[in-house]
N, CA, C and O atoms as a Tripos MOL2 file, in Angstrom:
@<TRIPOS>MOLECULE
protein
  224   223    56     0     0
PROTEIN
NO_CHARGES

@<TRIPOS>ATOM
      1 N         131.8840  153.3380  115.4850 N.3       1 MET1
      2 CA        133.1440  152.9750  116.0730 C.3       1 MET1
      3 C         134.2550  153.4150  115.1280 C.2       1 MET1
      4 O         134.1000  153.3890  113.9070 O.2       1 MET1
      5 N         135.3620  153.8130  115.7070 N.am      2 TRP2
      6 CA        136.4940  154.2600  114.9310 C.3       2 TRP2
      7 C         137.7120  153.4900  115.3990 C.2       2 TRP2
      8 O         138.1030  153.5840  116.5620 O.2       2 TRP2
      9 N         138.3170  152.7260  114.4920 N.am      3 GLY3
     10 CA        139.4820  151.9310  114.8330 C.3       3 GLY3
     11 C         140.7630  152.5960  114.3940 C.2       3 GLY3
     12 O         140.7390  153.6040  113.6880 O.2       3 GLY3
     13 N         141.8540  152.0470  114.8010 N.am      4 TYR4
     14 CA        143.1620  152.5940  114.4650 C.3       4 TYR4
     15 C         143.4510  152.4400  112.9730 C.2       4 TYR4
     16 O         143.2450  151.3690  112.4020 O.2       4 TYR4
     17 N         143.9230  153.5000  112.3540 N.am      5 GLY5
     18 CA        144.3760  153.4260  110.9700 C.3       5 GLY5
     19 C         143.2950  153.5020  109.9220 C.2       5 GLY5
     20 O         143.5840  153.2810  108.7460 O.2       5 GLY5
     21 N         142.0560  153.8050  110.2910 N.am      6 GLY6
     22 CA        141.0250  154.0170  109.2870 C.3       6 GLY6
     23 C         139.9170  152.9830  109.2260 C.2       6 GLY6
     24 O         139.2160  152.9010  108.2180 O.2       6 GLY6
     25 N         139.7400  152.2000  110.2630 N.am      7 GLN7
     26 CA        138.6210  151.2580  110.2900 C.3       7 GLN7
     27 C         137.4360  151.9340  110.9850 C.2       7 GLN7
     28 O         137.5770  152.5410  112.0460 O.2       7 GLN7
     29 N         136.2770  151.8100  110.3590 N.am      8 PHE8
     30 CA        135.0720  152.4320  110.9000 C.3       8 PHE8
     31 C         133.9060  151.4640  110.8280 C.2       8 PHE8
     32 O         133.8210  150.6300  109.9260 O.2       8 PHE8
     33 N         133.0110  151.5930  111.7960 N.am      9 VAL9
     34 CA        131.7390  150.8750  111.7710 C.3       9 VAL9
     35 C         130.6610  151.8900  112.1300 C.2       9 VAL9
     36 O         130.7270  152.5370  113.1750 O.2       9 VAL9
     37 N         129.6740  152.0240  111.2610 N.am     10 TRP10
     38 CA        128.5200  152.8750  111.5240 C.3      10 TRP10
     39 C         127.3060  151.9650  111.6600 C.2      10 TRP10
     40 O         127.0820  151.0970  110.8170 O.2      10 TRP10
     41 N         126.5290  152.1580  112.7080 N.am     11 VAL11
     42 CA        125.3090  151.3830  112.9430 C.3      11 VAL11
     43 C         124.1340  152.3510  112.8600 C.2      11 VAL11
     44 O         124.0930  153.3650  113.5570 O.2      11 VAL11
     45 N         123.1700  152.0130  111.9850 N.am     12 VAL12
     46 CA        122.0040  152.8720  111.7690 C.3      12 VAL12
     47 C         120.7610  152.0170  112.0270 C.2      12 VAL12
     48 O         120.2050  151.4320  111.0960 O.2      12 VAL12
     49 N         120.3240  151.9430  113.2860 N.am     13 PRO13
     50 CA        119.2260  151.0420  113.6390 C.3      13 PRO13
     51 C         117.9210  151.3080  112.8920 C.2      13 PRO13
     52 O         117.2240  150.3610  112.5270 O.2      13 PRO13
     53 N         117.5770  152.5710  112.6560 N.am     14 ASP14
     54 CA        116.2980  152.8460  112.0160 C.3      14 ASP14
     55 C         116.2680  152.4320  110.5470 C.2      14 ASP14
     56 O         115.2090  152.4520  109.9200 O.2      14 ASP14
     57 N         117.4100  152.0590  110.0000 N.am     15 ARG15
     58 CA        117.4570  151.5420  108.6250 C.3      15 ARG15
     59 C         117.9380  150.1000  108.5870 C.2      15 ARG15
     60 O         118.1910  149.5510  107.5140 O.2      15 ARG15
     61 N         118.0640  149.4890  109.7580 N.am     16 GLN16
     62 CA        118.5720  148.1150  109.8790 C.3      16 GLN16
     63 C         119.8490  147.9660  109.0590 C.2      16 GLN16
     64 O         119.9570  147.0860  108.2050 O.2      16 GLN16
     65 N         120.8090  148.8390  109.3330 N.am     17 LEU17
     66 CA        121.9850  148.9480  108.4850 C.3      17 LEU17
     67 C         123.2520  149.0280  109.3290 C.2      17 LEU17
     68 O         123.2990  149.7170  110.3480 O.2      17 LEU17
     69 N         124.2560  148.3200  108.8880 N.am     18 VAL18
     70 CA        125.6050  148.4390  109.4330 C.3      18 VAL18
     71 C         126.5310  148.6700  108.2520 C.2      18 VAL18
     72 O         126.5180  147.9080  107.2850 O.2      18 VAL18
     73 N         127.3330  149.7200  108.3320 N.am     19 VAL19
     74 CA        128.2850  150.0340  107.2760 C.3      19 VAL19
     75 C         129.6880  149.9110  107.8650 C.2      19 VAL19
     76 O         129.9920  150.4980  108.9030 O.2      19 VAL19
     77 N         130.5310  149.1420  107.1910 N.am     20 VAL20
     78 CA        131.9080  148.9390  107.6380 C.3      20 VAL20
     79 C         132.8440  149.4500  106.5540 C.2      20 VAL20
     80 O         132.6630  149.1580  105.3710 O.2      20 VAL20
     81 N         133.8310  150.2040  106.9660 N.am     21 SER21
     82 CA        134.8350  150.7130  106.0400 C.3      21 SER21
     83 C         136.2100  150.3720  106.5930 C.2      21 SER21
     84 O         136.4980  150.6200  107.7640 O.2      21 SER21
     85 N         137.0460  149.8090  105.7530 N.am     22 GLN22
     86 CA        138.4040  149.4840  106.1640 C.3      22 GLN22
     87 C         139.3850  150.2600  105.3100 C.2      22 GLN22
     88 O         139.2370  150.3440  104.0910 O.2      22 GLN22
     89 N         140.3720  150.8170  105.9490 N.am     23 ALA23
     90 CA        141.4380  151.5270  105.2560 C.3      23 ALA23
     91 C         142.7270  151.2940  106.0280 C.2      23 ALA23
     92 O         142.7120  150.7930  107.1530 O.2      23 ALA23
     93 N         143.8140  151.6540  105.4260 N.am     24 HIS24
     94 CA        145.0970  151.5290  106.1080 C.3      24 HIS24
     95 C         145.8450  152.8390  105.9370 C.2      24 HIS24
     96 O         146.5120  153.0690  104.9280 O.2      24 HIS24
     97 N         145.7210  153.6920  106.9450 N.am     25 TRP25
     98 CA        146.3570  154.9860  106.8950 C.3      25 TRP25
     99 C         147.7140  154.9030  107.5630 C.2      25 TRP25
    100 O         147.8910  154.2040  108.5610 O.2      25 TRP25
    101 N         148.6450  155.6100  107.0140 N.am     26 ARG26
    102 CA        149.9680  155.7160  107.6280 C.3      26 ARG26
    103 C         150.3250  157.1990  107.7520 C.2      26 ARG26
    104 O         150.1820  157.9620  106.7960 O.2      26 ARG26
    105 N         150.7760  157.5840  108.8980 N.am     27 GLY27
    106 CA        151.2520  158.9470  109.1030 C.3      27 GLY27
    107 C         150.2020  160.0240  108.9640 C.2      27 GLY27
    108 O         150.4970  161.1030  108.4510 O.2      27 GLY27
    109 N         148.9900  159.7630  109.4040 N.am     28 VAL28
    110 CA        147.9240  160.7680  109.2640 C.3      28 VAL28
    111 C         147.5080  161.3480  110.6100 C.2      28 VAL28
    112 O         146.4070  161.8820  110.7420 O.2      28 VAL28
    113 N         148.3430  161.2530  111.5660 N.am     29 ARG29
    114 CA        147.9700  161.7250  112.9080 C.3      29 ARG29
    115 C         147.5100  163.1780  112.9150 C.2      29 ARG29
    116 O         146.5850  163.5330  113.6450 O.2      29 ARG29
    117 N         148.1430  164.0070  112.1150 N.am     30 ASP30
    118 CA        147.8170  165.4250  112.1340 C.3      30 ASP30
    119 C         146.4530  165.7390  111.5280 C.2      30 ASP30
    120 O         145.8500  166.7580  111.8630 O.2      30 ASP30
    121 N         145.9660  164.8850  110.6490 N.am     31 TYR31
    122 CA        144.6740  165.1730  110.0140 C.3      31 TYR31
    123 C         143.7590  163.9540  109.9910 C.2      31 TYR31
    124 O         143.0330  163.7380  109.0200 O.2      31 TYR31
    125 N         143.7890  163.1640  111.0450 N.am     32 ALA32
    126 CA        142.9570  161.9570  111.1190 C.3      32 ALA32
    127 C         141.4690  162.2960  111.0880 C.2      32 ALA32
    128 O         140.6980  161.5850  110.4440 O.2      32 ALA32
    129 N         141.0490  163.3540  111.7620 N.am     33 PHE33
    130 CA        139.6240  163.7100  111.7620 C.3      33 PHE33
    131 C         139.1750  164.1430  110.3690 C.2      33 PHE33
    132 O         138.0480  163.8630  109.9610 O.2      33 PHE33
    133 N         140.0460  164.8160  109.6510 N.am     34 GLU34
    134 CA        139.7300  165.2110  108.2740 C.3      34 GLU34
    135 C         139.5670  163.9680  107.3910 C.2      34 GLU34
    136 O         138.6480  163.9030  106.5740 O.2      34 GLU34
    137 N         140.4440  163.0000  107.5520 N.am     35 GLN35
    138 CA        140.3420  161.7500  106.7940 C.3      35 GLN35
    139 C         139.0530  161.0100  107.1460 C.2      35 GLN35
    140 O         138.3880  160.4610  106.2670 O.2      35 GLN35
    141 N         138.7060  160.9960  108.4210 N.am     36 ALA36
    142 CA        137.4630  160.3390  108.8410 C.3      36 ALA36
    143 C         136.2580  160.9780  108.1660 C.2      36 ALA36
    144 O         135.3400  160.2790  107.7360 O.2      36 ALA36
    145 N         136.2560  162.2900  108.0730 N.am     37 GLY37
    146 CA        135.1730  162.9860  107.3870 C.3      37 GLY37
    147 C         135.1060  162.6410  105.9170 C.2      37 GLY37
    148 O         134.0190  162.5380  105.3490 O.2      37 GLY37
    149 N         136.2600  162.4600  105.2950 N.am     38 ARG38
    150 CA        136.2900  162.0790  103.8760 C.3      38 ARG38
    151 C         135.7150  160.6800  103.6710 C.2      38 ARG38
    152 O         134.9770  160.4470  102.7140 O.2      38 ARG38
    153 N         136.0470  159.7590  104.5570 N.am     39 VAL39
    154 CA        135.4890  158.4060  104.4580 C.3      39 VAL39
    155 C         133.9770  158.4760  104.6020 C.2      39 VAL39
    156 O         133.2500  157.8320  103.8450 O.2      39 VAL39
    157 N         133.5040  159.2430  105.5580 N.am     40 ALA40
    158 CA        132.0610  159.3800  105.7480 C.3      40 ALA40
    159 C         131.4050  159.9760  104.5110 C.2      40 ALA40
    160 O         130.3500  159.5080  104.0820 O.2      40 ALA40
    161 N         132.0170  161.0010  103.9360 N.am     41 ASP41
    162 CA        131.4400  161.6450  102.7480 C.3      41 ASP41
    163 C         131.4120  160.7190  101.5420 C.2      41 ASP41
    164 O         130.4340  160.7050  100.7950 O.2      41 ASP41
    165 N         132.4630  159.9520  101.3460 N.am     42 LEU42
    166 CA        132.5720  159.1110  100.1470 C.3      42 LEU42
    167 C         131.8440  157.7820  100.2600 C.2      42 LEU42
    168 O         131.3240  157.2710   99.2690 O.2      42 LEU42
    169 N         131.8050  157.2240  101.4490 N.am     43 VAL43
    170 CA        131.2930  155.8620  101.6030 C.3      43 VAL43
    171 C         129.9900  155.8280  102.3720 C.2      43 VAL43
    172 O         128.9950  155.2890  101.8890 O.2      43 VAL43
    173 N         129.9870  156.3890  103.5410 N.am     44 VAL44
    174 CA        128.8910  156.1510  104.4690 C.3      44 VAL44
    175 C         127.6470  156.9610  104.1530 C.2      44 VAL44
    176 O         126.5570  156.3950  104.0640 O.2      44 VAL44
    177 N         127.7730  158.2300  103.9880 N.am     45 ARG45
    178 CA        126.5750  159.0630  103.7800 C.3      45 ARG45
    179 C         125.7740  158.6380  102.5580 C.2      45 ARG45
    180 O         124.5480  158.5710  102.6410 O.2      45 ARG45
    181 N         126.4180  158.3460  101.4150 N.am     46 PRO46
    182 CA        125.6320  157.8760  100.2660 C.3      46 PRO46
    183 C         124.9390  156.5260  100.5250 C.2      46 PRO46
    184 O         123.8150  156.3090  100.0720 O.2      46 PRO46
    185 N         125.6000  155.6410  101.2390 N.am     47 VAL47
    186 CA        124.9990  154.3330  101.5320 C.3      47 VAL47
    187 C         123.7970  154.5000  102.4510 C.2      47 VAL47
    188 O         122.7450  153.9070  102.2150 O.2      47 VAL47
    189 N         123.9470  155.2960  103.4850 N.am     48 ILE48
    190 CA        122.8410  155.5210  104.4100 C.3      48 ILE48
    191 C         121.6860  156.2020  103.6960 C.2      48 ILE48
    192 O         120.5280  155.8490  103.9150 O.2      48 ILE48
    193 N         121.9860  157.1710  102.8480 N.am     49 ALA49
    194 CA        120.9280  157.8670  102.1080 C.3      49 ALA49
    195 C         120.1760  156.9290  101.1790 C.2      49 ALA49
    196 O         118.9760  157.1020  100.9650 O.2      49 ALA49
    197 N         120.8620  155.9420  100.6280 N.am     50 ALA50
    198 CA        120.2290  155.0050   99.6920 C.3      50 ALA50
    199 C         119.4220  153.9250  100.3960 C.2      50 ALA50
    200 O         118.5330  153.3230   99.7950 O.2      50 ALA50
    201 N         119.7220  153.6780  101.6580 N.am     51 ALA51
    202 CA        119.0010  152.6320  102.3950 C.3      51 ALA51
    203 C         117.6170  153.1250  102.7740 C.2      51 ALA51
    204 O         117.4270  154.2780  103.1610 O.2      51 ALA51
    205 N         116.6800  152.2420  102.6560 N.am     52 ARG52
    206 CA        115.3030  152.6160  102.9900 C.3      52 ARG52
    207 C         115.1030  152.5920  104.4970 C.2      52 ARG52
    208 O         115.6480  151.7300  105.1870 O.2      52 ARG52
    209 N         114.3190  153.5410  105.0100 N.am     53 PRO53
    210 CA        113.9940  153.5100  106.4430 C.3      53 PRO53
    211 C         113.2110  152.2450  106.7890 C.2      53 PRO53
    212 O         112.4530  151.7250  105.9700 O.2      53 PRO53
    213 N         113.4040  151.7710  107.9890 N.am     54 MET54
    214 CA        112.7080  150.5650  108.4440 C.3      54 MET54
    215 C         111.2150  150.8680  108.6140 C.2      54 MET54
    216 O         110.8310  151.9090  109.1470 O.2      54 MET54
    217 N         110.4040  149.9480  108.1550 N.am     55 ARG55
    218 CA        108.9480  150.0980  108.3480 C.3      55 ARG55
    219 C         108.5860  149.6700  109.7510 C.2      55 ARG55
    220 O         109.1380  148.7070  110.2830 O.2      55 ARG55
    221 N         107.6670  150.3810  110.3380 N.am     56 ARG56
    222 CA        107.2330  150.0480  111.7080 C.3      56 ARG56
    223 C         105.8280  149.5880  111.7060 C.2      56 ARG56
    224 O         105.2830  149.2630  112.7600 O.2      56 ARG56
@<TRIPOS>BOND
     1     1     2 1
     2     2     3 1
     3     3     4 2
     4     3     5 am
     5     5     6 1
     6     6     7 1
     7     7     8 2
     8     7     9 am
     9     9    10 1
    10    10    11 1
    11    11    12 2
    12    11    13 am
    13    13    14 1
    14    14    15 1
    15    15    16 2
    16    15    17 am
    17    17    18 1
    18    18    19 1
    19    19    20 2
    20    19    21 am
    21    21    22 1
    22    22    23 1
    23    23    24 2
    24    23    25 am
    25    25    26 1
    26    26    27 1
    27    27    28 2
    28    27    29 am
    29    29    30 1
    30    30    31 1
    31    31    32 2
    32    31    33 am
    33    33    34 1
    34    34    35 1
    35    35    36 2
    36    35    37 am
    37    37    38 1
    38    38    39 1
    39    39    40 2
    40    39    41 am
    41    41    42 1
    42    42    43 1
    43    43    44 2
    44    43    45 am
    45    45    46 1
    46    46    47 1
    47    47    48 2
    48    47    49 am
    49    49    50 1
    50    50    51 1
    51    51    52 2
    52    51    53 am
    53    53    54 1
    54    54    55 1
    55    55    56 2
    56    55    57 am
    57    57    58 1
    58    58    59 1
    59    59    60 2
    60    59    61 am
    61    61    62 1
    62    62    63 1
    63    63    64 2
    64    63    65 am
    65    65    66 1
    66    66    67 1
    67    67    68 2
    68    67    69 am
    69    69    70 1
    70    70    71 1
    71    71    72 2
    72    71    73 am
    73    73    74 1
    74    74    75 1
    75    75    76 2
    76    75    77 am
    77    77    78 1
    78    78    79 1
    79    79    80 2
    80    79    81 am
    81    81    82 1
    82    82    83 1
    83    83    84 2
    84    83    85 am
    85    85    86 1
    86    86    87 1
    87    87    88 2
    88    87    89 am
    89    89    90 1
    90    90    91 1
    91    91    92 2
    92    91    93 am
    93    93    94 1
    94    94    95 1
    95    95    96 2
    96    95    97 am
    97    97    98 1
    98    98    99 1
    99    99   100 2
   100    99   101 am
   101   101   102 1
   102   102   103 1
   103   103   104 2
   104   103   105 am
   105   105   106 1
   106   106   107 1
   107   107   108 2
   108   107   109 am
   109   109   110 1
   110   110   111 1
   111   111   112 2
   112   111   113 am
   113   113   114 1
   114   114   115 1
   115   115   116 2
   116   115   117 am
   117   117   118 1
   118   118   119 1
   119   119   120 2
   120   119   121 am
   121   121   122 1
   122   122   123 1
   123   123   124 2
   124   123   125 am
   125   125   126 1
   126   126   127 1
   127   127   128 2
   128   127   129 am
   129   129   130 1
   130   130   131 1
   131   131   132 2
   132   131   133 am
   133   133   134 1
   134   134   135 1
   135   135   136 2
   136   135   137 am
   137   137   138 1
   138   138   139 1
   139   139   140 2
   140   139   141 am
   141   141   142 1
   142   142   143 1
   143   143   144 2
   144   143   145 am
   145   145   146 1
   146   146   147 1
   147   147   148 2
   148   147   149 am
   149   149   150 1
   150   150   151 1
   151   151   152 2
   152   151   153 am
   153   153   154 1
   154   154   155 1
   155   155   156 2
   156   155   157 am
   157   157   158 1
   158   158   159 1
   159   159   160 2
   160   159   161 am
   161   161   162 1
   162   162   163 1
   163   163   164 2
   164   163   165 am
   165   165   166 1
   166   166   167 1
   167   167   168 2
   168   167   169 am
   169   169   170 1
   170   170   171 1
   171   171   172 2
   172   171   173 am
   173   173   174 1
   174   174   175 1
   175   175   176 2
   176   175   177 am
   177   177   178 1
   178   178   179 1
   179   179   180 2
   180   179   181 am
   181   181   182 1
   182   182   183 1
   183   183   184 2
   184   183   185 am
   185   185   186 1
   186   186   187 1
   187   187   188 2
   188   187   189 am
   189   189   190 1
   190   190   191 1
   191   191   192 2
   192   191   193 am
   193   193   194 1
   194   194   195 1
   195   195   196 2
   196   195   197 am
   197   197   198 1
   198   198   199 1
   199   199   200 2
   200   199   201 am
   201   201   202 1
   202   202   203 1
   203   203   204 2
   204   203   205 am
   205   205   206 1
   206   206   207 1
   207   207   208 2
   208   207   209 am
   209   209   210 1
   210   210   211 1
   211   211   212 2
   212   211   213 am
   213   213   214 1
   214   214   215 1
   215   215   216 2
   216   215   217 am
   217   217   218 1
   218   218   219 1
   219   219   220 2
   220   219   221 am
   221   221   222 1
   222   222   223 1
   223   223   224 2
@<TRIPOS>SUBSTRUCTURE
     1 MET1         2 RESIDUE 1 A MET
     2 TRP2         6 RESIDUE 1 A TRP
     3 GLY3        10 RESIDUE 1 A GLY
     4 TYR4        14 RESIDUE 1 A TYR
     5 GLY5        18 RESIDUE 1 A GLY
     6 GLY6        22 RESIDUE 1 A GLY
     7 GLN7        26 RESIDUE 1 A GLN
     8 PHE8        30 RESIDUE 1 A PHE
     9 VAL9        34 RESIDUE 1 A VAL
    10 TRP10       38 RESIDUE 1 A TRP
    11 VAL11       42 RESIDUE 1 A VAL
    12 VAL12       46 RESIDUE 1 A VAL
    13 PRO13       50 RESIDUE 1 A PRO
    14 ASP14       54 RESIDUE 1 A ASP
    15 ARG15       58 RESIDUE 1 A ARG
    16 GLN16       62 RESIDUE 1 A GLN
    17 LEU17       66 RESIDUE 1 A LEU
    18 VAL18       70 RESIDUE 1 A VAL
    19 VAL19       74 RESIDUE 1 A VAL
    20 VAL20       78 RESIDUE 1 A VAL
    21 SER21       82 RESIDUE 1 A SER
    22 GLN22       86 RESIDUE 1 A GLN
    23 ALA23       90 RESIDUE 1 A ALA
    24 HIS24       94 RESIDUE 1 A HIS
    25 TRP25       98 RESIDUE 1 A TRP
    26 ARG26      102 RESIDUE 1 A ARG
    27 GLY27      106 RESIDUE 1 A GLY
    28 VAL28      110 RESIDUE 1 A VAL
    29 ARG29      114 RESIDUE 1 A ARG
    30 ASP30      118 RESIDUE 1 A ASP
    31 TYR31      122 RESIDUE 1 A TYR
    32 ALA32      126 RESIDUE 1 A ALA
    33 PHE33      130 RESIDUE 1 A PHE
    34 GLU34      134 RESIDUE 1 A GLU
    35 GLN35      138 RESIDUE 1 A GLN
    36 ALA36      142 RESIDUE 1 A ALA
    37 GLY37      146 RESIDUE 1 A GLY
    38 ARG38      150 RESIDUE 1 A ARG
    39 VAL39      154 RESIDUE 1 A VAL
    40 ALA40      158 RESIDUE 1 A ALA
    41 ASP41      162 RESIDUE 1 A ASP
    42 LEU42      166 RESIDUE 1 A LEU
    43 VAL43      170 RESIDUE 1 A VAL
    44 VAL44      174 RESIDUE 1 A VAL
    45 ARG45      178 RESIDUE 1 A ARG
    46 PRO46      182 RESIDUE 1 A PRO
    47 VAL47      186 RESIDUE 1 A VAL
    48 ILE48      190 RESIDUE 1 A ILE
    49 ALA49      194 RESIDUE 1 A ALA
    50 ALA50      198 RESIDUE 1 A ALA
    51 ALA51      202 RESIDUE 1 A ALA
    52 ARG52      206 RESIDUE 1 A ARG
    53 PRO53      210 RESIDUE 1 A PRO
    54 MET54      214 RESIDUE 1 A MET
    55 ARG55      218 RESIDUE 1 A ARG
    56 ARG56      222 RESIDUE 1 A ARG
């Protein structure tokens, strides 16, 4: 989920993981997708990579 101004929620069911990121962006309309990618690179991808896959 992507909220206004930089709030994100990523749900990764196979790792039983929810990652929430909060930010407060101002005036980023022109490069909001670029900012979203930066949040994913800095916060989400490393967290997901570190989480262990769910055992079945």
